[in-house]
N, C-alpha and C positions, 0 to 999 in steps of 0.2 A: 380447471376447478374455480379458480378466482373469478372468471367470467361468470359462472353458473351461481356462484354466491351472490355476486353483483346483482344479477338478474333477479334472484329470489328477493333480495332486499328492496329492490325497486318496486317489485309486485307487492310486497307487503306494505310498503309506503303509500301505494295507490289504493290498496283495499282497505285498510284500517279506517281512513277518514270517512269512506263510503259506509263503513258498518256503524260507525259512530253517528254519522248523520242520520241514518235509517232509524236508530234508537232514539234520537232527539227529535223525531218528527211525529206530530199528531195530525191524523186525518179528520177534518171536520165536515159534517153535512148540514146542510141548512135546515133540515127537519129536526135537528138536535135541540134547537133552541137559540135565544139570543146569543150572538157571536161573543159579545163582551162578558156574558155570565160564564160562557164555557171557558174562555181562556183564564178569567179570573180564578175559577175552580180548579185550574190545573196547576196544583201546587204540591210541593213535598211537605214533609212533616214540620220542615224548619221555615216553611213560608216561601221558599224559593221557587221559581218556575219549574216545573217538572219537564216541560219541553220549550225549545226555543225556536222550532220551526213549525209552522201551522199550515197545511195544505187544505186550500178550499177547493172542493170537488164538484159541487152541485151547480148545475146549469140551467135546470128547468124551473128554477125558482130563486128568489134572492135571500141572502143573508140579512138578517135584521139586527141592528144594535139598539139597546135601550140605554146606554150610557157609554161614557168614554173607556176605551181600552188603554189602560196606563201600563207602560213597560219602563222598570227599573233595571232589567237586564237585556242582553241581546234578544232581539225578536226578528223573525221573519215570516211575513204573511205571503204565501205563495199560491197563486191560482193556477189550477189546471185546466188549460183551455181546450175547447173542442177542436180535435185536429182537423176536423172538415172545414169548419168556419172561423176558427180562431176566436170564437167568442170567449170571453173570460168570465168567471163567477162574479156576481154583482153583490155590494153591500149596500144597504139603505137604512135610514133611520125608521125606527117604529114610532107609533104614537103613544105617548104615555098615559097612564090612567087620568091625569089632570089635563089631558088633550095638549100638553106641550110636547115639543120635538126635542131629543138630545142634539146638542150643538155639536160638540167635537167628537170625531170618531176615534182618533188614536192620538196618545200623548206620550212622547218619548222624555221619561223623566229620570234616567239614570246616568250620571256622569260618566263619559267615556264609552257609552254602549253604542252598538251598531244596530240600525234598523233597515230592514229591506222589505220593500213592497213591490212585487212582481205580478204581472198578468191578473189586474184586479179592475174591475169597474166600480168606482166610488161615487154613488149617486147621493146626491144632497136632497132629493125629492123624496119626501116620507110617503108612507102607504096610504095617506089620505091626500095625497097629490098638493102638499103644502111644503114650503121650504122655510127653514128656520133661518132668518136674516142674519144671526150671529155664527152661522156654521163655519167650521173649520175641519178640512180633512185630516191634516196632520199637523200637530202642535210640538215644537221641540223647546223644552224647558230646562234642560240640564246642559252643562258645558261639555265640551269636546265630543259631542254626539257626532257620528257618522251616519247621514241618511242617504240610502240609495233607493230610488224610485224608478223603475223601467217597465215600459209597455203597459202603463195603467191609464184609465180614463177618470178625469175629475169632471163630473158633470153637475152644473148648477149650484156650486159653493158660492153663495152670495158675498160672503166675507173674504176668507181666503182659502185657497187649496192647501198651501203650507206656510207656516208662520213660525218665526223662531225669536226668542229673547235671551239667549244664552250665548256666553262667549266661545269663540274658537271652534265652532262646529264645521263640519264639511257636509256639502250637498252634492250628490250627483244624481241628475234628473235627466232621463233620456227616453226616446221614443215614445213619449207619453202625449195624450190629448187633453188639454183643459177647454172646456166649452160651456157657453152661455152662464158665464159668472157676472151676473148683473144684479145688483142690488136695486130696488124698485125706487129708492130716493135718496141714496147716498153714492155719488159717483167715483168718490176716492177709495172705495173698497170694490172687491170682485177682483182680487189679485192671484196671480199664480203663485209667488212666494215672495215673502216680505220680512225683512228685519222689523221686528214690532216696535211700535211707538214706545218709548221716545227715541228708538233707532240708534240706540248706544251699544248694541252687542257687537263686539269684534267678530269678525268672519275669518275663517281660514280660507276655505274654497267654496265658490259657488259655480258649478259646471252644469250647463244646459246644452243639449246636443240632440238634434233630431226630434224636436217635439213640434207639436202643432197647438197653437192658441187660436181659437176663433170664438170671436164675440165675447170679449171680457171688458169690464169697466176700466180697471186699474191697470197696474203694471204687470207685464210678463215676467220681469225680474227686477226686484227692488232690494238689493243689499243695502241701499240707501248710502252707506259709508259715511254717516256723521263720525262713526268710530271707524278704525282701520280695518280693510279686507285685504287679505293677502293676495288672493288671486280670483279674477272673475273671467268666465269663459261662457260665451253665447254664441254658438256655431251651429249652423244648418237647421236652424228653426224656421217655421212659418207662423208669422203673428198676424192674423187676418182679422182686422177690425178690433180697436181698442177705443174706449172713450178718452182716456186720459193718455199720458205718454207711456210708450211701451217699455222703456228702460229708465232705471233710476240709479245710475251708478256713477255720479259726477266726479267723486274723489278716487276713482281707480287709480292704482299705481302700476299694476300689472294686469293686462287684460287683452282678450281677443273677443272681436265681434265680426265674425266671417261668415259669408256664404249663407246669409239669412234672407227671408223675404219679409218685407214690411208692407203690408196692403192697408189702406184705409185707417191707419193708426193715428192716434192724437186726435179722433174725430170730434170730440167735444170741444177742443180749443181751450184757451184760457181767456175767462171773463174778466171783467174790470175789477171785481172783488178779489179775485185770484191773483191777478198781476200786481207785483212782479213776484211775490215770494213763494207761493203755495207749490209752483213747479220748477223751483231753484233750490239750492242747498243753502248757501250763505251770501253769495253775491247776486245783486239784483240783475235781470236781464230780460228785456221786453222782446227778445227774439227766442223762439222756441224751436226745437228740432227733435227728430227721432234720436240723433246723437246730440247730447247736451252735456258739456263738460264745465268743470270749475277748477280753480286752483286749489292746491292742497291746504288743508287747515295746518297750523304749525304742529299740532299733536301728531297728526297723520304723517307729516314730513319727517318727524323725528322717529316714529316707529319705522318708516320705510328705510331710512338711512341711520340706523343707531350709531354707526362709528363717527357720524359727523353732527350728532344731536347738539353739541354744545357749540358749533360753528356758528356765528353770528350770520352767516350766509346760508343757513340750513335749508331755508325754503327754495333759493335758487339751486341748491344742489339737489334737492329732492326732485325738484321740477325737471330738472335736466336728466334725471334718471328714470323717469317714468317710461314705461314701455307698453304702449297700446296700440294694437292692430285694429283697424276698421277696413276690412277688404271684401270685395266681391259680393256686396250685399245688393239686392234689389229693393227699390222702394217705389211706391205708386199710390196715388190717390185718385179714384175714379172720378170722371166728369160730373156724375150725378151728386157726388159729395161736395166736389169744389164749387159747383154752381148753387148748392143749397147754402154753403158758407156765404158766398157773395150776396145772395139775396137776402139773408138774415142780416148781414152787417150793413146793407143798404138802408135799412129801417130801425134796426134795433139801437135802443140806447145802452144796453148791456151787450154791446158788441164783443166779439172774441178774436183774440189774436190766433191765427191758425199756424200750422207747423210747417217747417220745411225739412229737409234731409238732416242738415246740421244748423245748429243756432249760431248766431254770429260769434258768439265767445268761442264755440268750439272750432269753427272754421278758423278764426284767428289763431287758435292753439295749435291746430294741425298744420297751419302754414308757417308758423315761426319755428323754423328748424334750429335756431340758435339757443331759443329758451327751452324747447321741447323737441330735441333731435329723435327721440324715441316715440313720437306720435306720429304713426303712418295710416294715411287712408288712401286706398287706391282701388280701382275696378268696381266702384259703387256705381250704379245706374238706375236712372228713373225710367222704369220699363213695366208694362203691364203684364203680369205672369200669364194672363190669358185663361186661368181656370176658375176664376171667381164669378164670371157673367152669370152663370146659372143661379148663383146664389145671391148676388147683390140685390135683386127686388124685394126679396122676402126680409133680408137683413135691414135693409134701409126702410121699407115701407110697412113692415108687418106681413101678416098673412098666414102665418102658421096656425095650428091648431089650438094654441093656448089662447084663452080669451083675454088675457091681459098682454099679449104681445103687441105692443104700440108699433114697434119699428124704430130703428135708430133716430130718424128724423123726429118723429113726435115725442120720443124720449128726451132729445136735445132740448126741444121747446120747452117741455115740462121743467126740465133741470134749470135751464137758463131763466124760465120764467117763474120758477119758485113754487110750482104746483105739483111737482112729482109726489106720487103717493104709492100707487099699487102697480103700475105699469112697468114692463121690462121689454127688452128688446134681445134678439138673438136668432139663431137658425135652428129649426127642428127642436124646438124646446120640449124636453122630456115631459111627457104627461102619464101619471100612474093611474092604472085603473085598480078596480077592487077586486079583481080575480086574485085567487090565492097563488097561482102560478104565474103572476106578472113578471116579465123580465123587460128590460129597456130594449128598444129597437136596435137590431143588429143586422149588418153592419150599420155604423153610425150614419146618420142621414146625409152628411156631407161628404161620405167616403167616396162616392160615385165621381165627385168633382175633383176630389184631391188625391185620389189613388192613381199611381201610375204617371204622374207629372214630375218634370224635373224640380228637384229641390230650388234650384236657382236657375230660372228660365233663361234662355239664351237672349241676350241683348242684341240689338242690331250691330253690325261690324262696322266699325268706322270706315269711310272710304279712302281716307287719305293717311299717308305717312308724312307728317309734317310738324315743324315747330310752329305752332299756332300764333302765338305772340309772346313778347318779352315786355314786361309792365312793372314799373315805368321804365321808358327808353327814349331820351337819355336817363341815367341814374346816378345816384350817389349815396352810398356805395352798394346799396341792397336793391335787388330786383327779383322778378318772378319770372321763371320760364314755364309757358303751357305748351305741352306737345301732345301729339297723337301718334299712336301706332296702331296699324291696321291689320296686323297680325301677331301671333304670339312669337316670342324669340328672345334670344340674347340681346340687350339693348344698352347702348352707352350714349352718354349725354356729356359733352366736353366743351370746354372754352379754349379758343386759341388766340394768339396775338397776331399781329400783322406780319410777322416772320413766319408763321406757320408752326410755332411752337405750342404745344399743349401746356397751358398754364394753370388749368384747374379741372378736376373731374367732378362732374355732379352726379352722375349715374355710371357706376363702374361694372359693366358687364353683368347687368341684373336681368334675370329672366323676367319678362313682363308679357302680360296678356294684352289682346287688342282692347285699347281703351285710350282715354284722355287722362293725362297726368299734370301735376303742378311741382315744381322744384324751386326752392329759393335758392339764390346765388348772393354770396357775399364777396365783393372786390375790394375790401377796404385795404388790402395789403398792395394793391397794384397802382400803377400810375394811370392817369388820365389818357383816354386815347380810344381808338376802335379796336374792338374785339369781335370775335366770331364765335357764335354757339353752334355746336356741330352735333346733329342726332345721327346716330348709326345703328342699323340692324341688319346684319347680313349685307347685301349688296345695296340696300336702301340708305340714302343719306340725305339729309335736310339741313341747311345753313341759313342762318339769319344774323344780321349784324347787330351788335349791341354797342352803345357808346358810354363810356365811363367819364363822367365829369366831376372833378372835384374842385 
């Protein structure tokens, strides 16, 4: 009997929320009118929302908006996709009577509310085939908001797809595509998500996983971190061509940037007017990279380690506590792009600094295990992912149906020459026609190239299992060991004295994939003399002499 009662209770717990959810859901058809007007009118007598979940079901025409949909209570906008093609419902701006275009689609303006957007195509191109340059897909303006975006397309938003200027919000963005976000004359906007100017909003969590960003001007992820950010995660994304740096997360304290593909990013470089400040946080650096870090501000250090906030060494304590992973990423710049940079810099007075994988400052931080023991970079490879060859010509040179599609190279020359006006660049730029039943191209034009490929392409397997070099050598008392493993497995790296005694363990039976690694070694507590560095993985052993001279 007790078991029967328990089962009944469990069934009721499962059923009741489903019933409440069904009562809280409103189904909206595109033929009913402007989406914002329908939702604004959906209120109770006291002015509160009558429903909190809105299902969009029309697939044969688009939903229009004539103004911003502002939510002060929890709201979910859920598209019902075509089961055969996975086409989602599309929302696009209407042209207003004064010929203007509404700029912002959604605004979350209720403290602590939850906003969920799933299975939607958010198109910034209006019904007259024009784009509002100040357009924003989702704006978060209240504190402690939790935004969830999953399986959405953000197409053509020339300003920002998502922007926020309120404290302690959470962002979870997954399995979505951000495409052709290019402003015709402002190359620092056209961003996926950004902490809005003046970048002083404290951020709780920004998590981005499984997304594709293709042809965007600005940042794929820009929490900026002038103010403190608790956690930053950027994993398993494809970032395919950006004009500026793909990430702006310099002051991260706890972060993961793993298993991404960065292809053709930072294509616009940094010119003489921008260098050194525009692409930095507060420390000048004339070396630029996909991974570009900075030391913590005093305010962020104190927030990160509040128990030590009054300690005179708080910055050193906080730096040593930072935990940042940068692992198993693929990065690549196609030859056509690097040749273009070289030819431009050979003759231009406004020449540009071009990016590498890591800036010099970031490289130094990740290699200094004493100051930053929690900064770990491994498994990152420079390798062509192999699936962009069909897209490169149109992206770099233009050639799409949009009459103002100049291509990335010509856009670069316009921006750097100060002549940029109306041209853009991208791939398969959406063109709206005047048919009442117009819907955007589906599947997306780039889908044939990007579907079915590995998120992280397989890199070339190293041929040798070897300690490559120890530098400097001789040394006093610090050196760096570079080594390569040619297959995955449990790996150790140890230092022995001439008596065959293990005096220091650098890598302690850690599972490592086939790649090249660097490890710092500090021998300050040992006497001068000959030592041996020993790399072991299964039956494989590599030994190299190292000389400590004090």
